LOBA-751875 format. One record per residue (C-alpha): x, y, z. Coordinates in Angstrom, 2 decimals. Layout:
BEGIN
NODE       px       py       pz
NODE        X        Y        Z
...
//
This chain:
BEGIN
NODE       px       py       pz
NODE   -17.98   -12.34     6.32
NODE   -18.87    -8.70     7.21
NODE   -18.71    -6.19     4.33
NODE   -17.87    -2.46     4.53
NODE   -18.44     0.31     1.88
NODE   -15.47     2.58     1.24
NODE   -15.20     5.12    -1.64
NODE   -18.23     3.50    -3.38
NODE   -16.76     0.03    -3.10
NODE   -18.42    -2.74    -1.19
NODE   -15.69    -5.14    -0.02
NODE   -15.11    -7.70     2.75
NODE   -14.07    -6.23     6.02
NODE   -10.78    -7.83     5.98
NODE    -7.62    -5.98     4.90
NODE    -6.52    -3.72     2.10
NODE    -3.18    -3.70     0.50
NODE    -1.25    -0.30     1.26
NODE     0.25     1.87    -1.58
NODE     3.96     1.28    -1.56
NODE     6.14     2.96    -4.05
NODE     8.84     0.70    -5.79
NODE     7.25    -2.36    -4.26
NODE     3.45    -2.61    -4.91
NODE     3.62    -2.72    -8.58
NODE     1.16    -4.41   -10.98
NODE     2.38    -7.89   -10.31
NODE     2.56    -7.37    -6.50
NODE    -0.85    -5.91    -6.35
NODE    -2.25    -8.70    -8.52
NODE    -0.64   -11.34    -6.21
NODE    -2.02    -9.84    -3.02
NODE    -5.50    -9.49    -4.43
NODE    -5.40   -13.20    -5.48
NODE    -4.54   -13.93    -1.76
NODE    -7.38   -11.95    -0.41
NODE    -6.46    -8.25    -0.46
NODE    -9.91    -6.71    -0.46
NODE    -8.77    -3.37    -2.19
NODE    -5.48    -1.88    -3.30
NODE    -3.89     1.45    -4.29
NODE    -1.31     2.18    -6.88
NODE     2.18     3.49    -6.33
NODE     2.35     7.26    -5.59
NODE     2.35     9.34    -8.69
NODE     3.82    12.86    -9.10
NODE     0.93    15.17   -10.00
NODE     3.58    17.53   -11.63
NODE     5.16    14.81   -13.30
NODE     1.90    13.74   -14.77
NODE     0.93    17.13   -15.81
NODE     4.55    17.56   -17.57
NODE     3.80    14.35   -19.61
NODE     6.31    12.13   -17.70
NODE     6.09     8.70   -19.26
NODE     7.12     7.15   -15.88
NODE     4.30     8.82   -14.04
NODE     1.78     7.70   -16.65
NODE     2.98     4.14   -16.72
NODE     2.21     3.89   -12.90
NODE    -1.42     4.66   -13.72
NODE    -2.14     1.41   -15.59
NODE    -4.95    -0.63   -13.88
NODE    -5.69    -4.26   -14.81
NODE    -8.99    -5.96   -14.24
NODE    -7.38    -8.42   -11.87
NODE    -6.41    -5.60    -9.42
NODE    -9.80    -4.08    -8.85
NODE   -11.09    -2.50    -6.88
NODE    -8.15    -0.18    -7.07
NODE    -7.21     3.46    -6.69
NODE    -4.55     5.65    -8.00
NODE    -2.53     7.85    -5.77
NODE    -1.25    11.36    -6.24
NODE     1.10    13.41    -4.52
NODE     1.84    17.19    -4.88
NODE     1.64    20.60    -2.99
NODE     0.13    22.79    -5.59
NODE    -3.85    22.69    -5.85
NODE    -3.67    23.64    -9.43
NODE    -1.44    20.74   -10.39
NODE    -3.31    18.21    -8.34
NODE    -6.56    19.35   -10.02
NODE    -5.18    18.89   -13.51
NODE    -3.58    15.51   -12.56
NODE    -6.90    14.29   -11.36
NODE    -8.52    15.07   -14.70
NODE    -5.55    13.24   -16.31
NODE    -6.25    10.18   -14.17
NODE   -10.00     9.93   -15.12
NODE    -9.17     8.08   -18.48
NODE    -7.54     5.26   -16.60
NODE   -10.91     4.66   -14.72
NODE    -9.50     4.35   -11.21
NODE   -12.13     3.22    -8.62
NODE   -11.10     6.15    -6.55
NODE    -8.22     8.82    -6.33
NODE    -6.07     8.92    -3.05
NODE    -4.07    12.04    -2.17
NODE    -0.85    11.16    -0.50
NODE    -0.39    13.30     2.61
NODE     1.61    10.73     4.55
NODE     4.81     9.87     2.64
NODE     7.68    10.65     4.95
NODE    10.67    10.37     2.33
NODE    12.63    13.67     1.82
NODE    12.28    13.81    -1.85
NODE     8.62    14.14    -1.46
NODE     8.61    16.03     1.90
NODE    11.19    18.73     0.53
NODE     8.67    19.64    -2.08
NODE     5.94    20.37     0.43
NODE     4.12    17.24    -0.43
NODE     3.42    14.06     1.33
NODE     3.51    14.27     5.13
NODE     4.89    17.88     4.83
NODE     1.19    18.73     4.44
NODE     0.36    17.78     7.97
NODE     2.24    20.98     8.77
NODE     0.24    23.01     6.35
NODE    -3.45    21.83     6.90
NODE    -4.86    24.94     5.19
NODE    -3.01    24.14     2.12
NODE    -3.83    20.43     2.49
NODE    -7.58    21.34     2.59
NODE    -7.30    23.51    -0.63
NODE    -5.58    20.65    -2.31
NODE    -8.37    18.21    -1.44
NODE   -11.19    20.74    -2.58
NODE    -9.29    21.18    -5.79
NODE    -9.06    17.51    -6.45
NODE   -12.85    16.89    -5.44
NODE   -13.90    19.64    -7.87
NODE   -11.80    18.23   -10.60
NODE   -13.04    14.79   -10.11
NODE   -16.74    16.31   -10.54
NODE   -18.34    13.37    -9.08
NODE   -16.59    10.86   -11.52
NODE   -14.82     9.11    -8.84
NODE   -14.36     9.58    -4.99
NODE   -11.38    11.19    -3.70
NODE    -9.70     9.83    -0.60
NODE    -6.67    10.73     1.55
NODE    -3.78     8.95     3.20
NODE    -2.29    10.77     6.08
NODE    -0.18    10.29     9.23
NODE    -0.93    11.31    12.86
NODE     1.25    14.51    12.60
NODE     4.61    16.02    11.65
NODE     6.20    14.98    14.98
NODE     5.35    14.04    18.49
NODE     4.72    17.64    19.61
NODE     2.36    18.43    16.73
NODE     0.06    15.43    16.56
NODE    -2.86    17.01    14.70
NODE    -4.67    13.98    13.08
NODE    -8.17    14.78    14.13
NODE    -8.25    18.49    13.09
NODE    -6.56    17.34     9.88
NODE    -9.13    14.68     9.41
NODE   -11.85    16.95     9.89
NODE   -10.59    19.34     7.41
NODE   -10.28    16.52     4.87
NODE   -13.90    15.52     5.41
NODE   -15.13    19.05     5.29
NODE   -13.29    19.53     1.91
NODE   -14.97    16.30     0.39
NODE   -12.58    13.40     1.24
NODE   -14.69    10.16     0.86
NODE   -12.32     8.11     3.12
NODE    -9.55     8.63     5.44
NODE    -6.56     6.44     5.87
NODE    -4.40     7.17     9.00
NODE    -1.06     5.49     9.49
NODE    -0.29     5.54    13.14
NODE     3.02     7.21    13.09
NODE     4.34    10.91    12.80
NODE     6.51    11.84     9.84
NODE     9.52    12.08    12.07
NODE     9.00     8.30    13.05
NODE     9.29     7.25     9.42
NODE     8.74     3.52     9.80
NODE    10.53     3.30    13.14
NODE     9.33     2.55    16.51
NODE     5.78     1.52    17.31
NODE     2.69     2.73    15.64
NODE     0.20     4.57    17.89
NODE    -3.44     3.53    17.15
NODE    -4.86     6.02    19.57
NODE    -5.11     8.72    16.99
NODE    -6.68     6.34    14.53
NODE    -9.40     5.66    17.08
NODE    -9.72     9.42    17.72
NODE   -10.22    10.22    14.00
NODE   -12.71     7.49    13.75
NODE   -14.79     9.20    16.50
NODE   -14.43    12.57    14.96
NODE   -15.52    12.02    11.39
NODE   -18.44    10.37     9.66
NODE   -16.48     9.26     6.48
NODE   -15.01     5.79     6.57
NODE   -11.55     5.46     8.29
NODE    -8.89     2.96     7.34
NODE    -6.37     1.97     9.93
NODE    -2.75     1.44     9.04
NODE     0.61     0.68    10.91
NODE     2.07    -2.39    12.45
NODE    -0.39    -4.95    11.48
NODE     1.74    -7.92    11.12
NODE    -0.71   -10.80    11.71
NODE    -4.31   -11.92    11.85
NODE    -4.23   -11.14    15.76
NODE    -2.87    -7.59    14.94
NODE    -5.88    -7.05    12.70
NODE    -8.39    -8.32    15.11
NODE    -6.81    -6.00    17.77
NODE    -6.71    -2.87    15.51
NODE   -10.27    -3.41    14.66
NODE   -11.31    -3.62    18.29
NODE    -8.99    -0.93    19.66
NODE    -9.68     1.74    16.91
NODE   -13.14     1.00    15.48
NODE   -11.82     1.53    12.17
NODE   -13.74     0.62     9.08
NODE   -10.88    -1.33     7.41
NODE    -7.42    -2.46     8.09
NODE    -4.65    -1.59     5.69
NODE    -1.36    -3.80     5.44
NODE     1.79    -2.54     4.12
NODE     5.35    -3.86     4.86
NODE     3.93    -7.19     6.43
NODE     3.11    -8.33     3.01
NODE     6.75    -8.32     1.97
NODE     7.30   -11.97     0.96
NODE     4.10   -12.86     2.67
NODE     1.06   -12.42     0.59
NODE    -0.52   -15.12     2.70
NODE    -1.16   -12.41     5.46
NODE    -4.57   -11.59     3.84
NODE    -5.74   -15.04     4.16
NODE    -4.44   -15.35     7.74
NODE    -6.37   -12.07     8.58
NODE    -9.61   -13.41     7.05
NODE    -9.15   -16.74     8.81
NODE    -8.52   -15.02    12.17
NODE   -11.48   -12.63    11.79
NODE   -13.64   -15.55    11.09
NODE   -12.33   -17.34    14.02
NODE   -10.94   -20.04    11.87
NODE    -7.65   -21.94    12.30
NODE    -4.80   -20.82     9.93
NODE    -1.78   -22.78     8.69
NODE     1.09   -20.93     7.44
NODE     2.67   -21.99     4.19
NODE     5.73   -24.39     4.31
NODE     8.94   -23.51     2.71
NODE     8.27   -25.42    -0.66
NODE     4.86   -23.38    -1.00
NODE     6.59   -20.09    -0.18
NODE     9.40   -20.61    -2.88
NODE     7.04   -21.92    -5.50
NODE     4.98   -18.74    -4.89
NODE     8.22   -16.64    -5.07
NODE     8.90   -18.10    -8.53
NODE     5.31   -17.54    -9.69
NODE     5.69   -13.81    -8.40
NODE     8.94   -13.31   -10.35
NODE     7.21   -14.79   -13.42
NODE     4.58   -12.27   -13.17
NODE     6.92    -9.56   -12.71
NODE     8.67   -10.52   -16.00
NODE     5.23   -11.07   -17.77
NODE     3.74    -7.78   -16.85
NODE     6.78    -5.65   -17.29
NODE     7.80    -3.99   -20.74
NODE    11.45    -4.25   -19.65
NODE    14.04    -6.67   -20.71
NODE    14.27    -9.86   -18.53
NODE    17.68    -8.59   -17.13
NODE    16.08    -5.22   -16.02
NODE    13.08    -6.88   -14.74
NODE    15.02    -9.25   -12.63
NODE    16.78    -6.53   -11.01
NODE    13.35    -5.39    -9.70
NODE    12.42    -8.90    -8.76
NODE    15.47    -9.44    -6.62
NODE    14.09    -7.60    -3.69
NODE    10.97    -9.56    -3.71
NODE    12.99   -12.83    -3.77
NODE    14.88   -11.61    -0.62
NODE    11.75   -11.44     1.44
NODE    10.23   -14.75     0.92
NODE    12.34   -16.71     3.39
NODE    12.81   -14.06     6.22
NODE    13.56   -15.69     9.62
NODE    14.08   -19.21     8.30
NODE    17.00   -21.49     8.19
NODE    19.44   -20.87     5.37
NODE    17.88   -17.41     4.66
NODE    21.17   -15.32     4.86
NODE    22.75   -17.39     2.08
NODE    19.47   -17.44     0.14
NODE    19.35   -13.67     0.39
NODE    22.80   -13.33    -0.69
NODE    22.36   -15.18    -3.90
NODE    18.92   -13.57    -4.47
NODE    20.53   -10.17    -4.74
NODE    22.49   -11.25    -8.00
NODE    19.81   -13.09    -9.85
NODE    20.12   -12.29   -13.57
NODE    17.48   -14.57   -15.14
NODE    14.35   -16.46   -14.35
NODE    16.53   -19.70   -14.74
NODE    18.93   -18.36   -12.01
NODE    15.92   -18.17    -9.68
NODE    14.59   -21.58   -10.50
NODE    18.10   -22.98    -9.95
NODE    18.41   -21.13    -6.50
NODE    15.10   -22.61    -5.40
NODE    15.82   -26.11    -6.37
NODE    19.28   -26.10    -4.79
NODE    17.65   -24.64    -1.58
NODE    14.98   -26.96    -1.49
NODE    17.14   -29.89    -1.88
NODE    19.31   -28.71     1.07
NODE    16.29   -28.08     3.22
NODE    14.75   -31.42     2.62
NODE    17.92   -33.27     3.06
NODE    18.53   -31.46     6.40
NODE    14.82   -32.29     7.43
//
């Protein structure tokens, strides 16, 4: 297996887990790492919230040994807050700090942060310089960006060059503009253009949904590493699929029993790793349960019941009943 060094971390050249707010929590990252994710990044943290002592922001900075190598991600639009937040992250000992310049959601964009920074590259450059200076060599600083604000303003190459000049140790490019959100098809051409334009490692992101997609992204973009996001929903096995495909080995997808057994383990991990009550933690676990049987027979009824799970025992009962029905039908 080939390896690649990104932000000081030498890892298998397979696939990394994307940072995903309200999805990729500690349990999710741990599960995906167990299944072969070579790197992961935490949920985006508000620089201003961290500076103002937000407990919620601080809780997002926890890193467990099982998740490494792992980075922490900040978002913000003011260099001084980003600099202070970087210093506040250092005691958590992240393997790198990532600056989010790609999030498309209004509550982030309306602050001038996330993908809004694609419209203000000079400010984005100031933010990167402030972060690198604040890190003071303790950890590398990376950036995750989009291809541009909209189809009329695709500026990925210029933006990436600015980030490199400002000290970014690696650049992740999601192959969509902000205005696309997550719709339509990702355009990988700007990822290839960024790779050709900079010397630092480039990570490609967007529409990698299978091992074959990962092989194609590596081939078409020349990127140093592939990053996978939404395709991991209910499917941590995708990292194994990618590794097998890259190695030219056959891959067998998990059967229904294996999927649901892992779903229960995932829910158990959420409960065990959460400081919340079982009832509150189960509310967060519901969305994960919804994803494990996507596209399979009886999935609609399974999802409907998953949406009202209150306890782990409820989840166990749901799985037992579904498997009994599934195996009887077969």
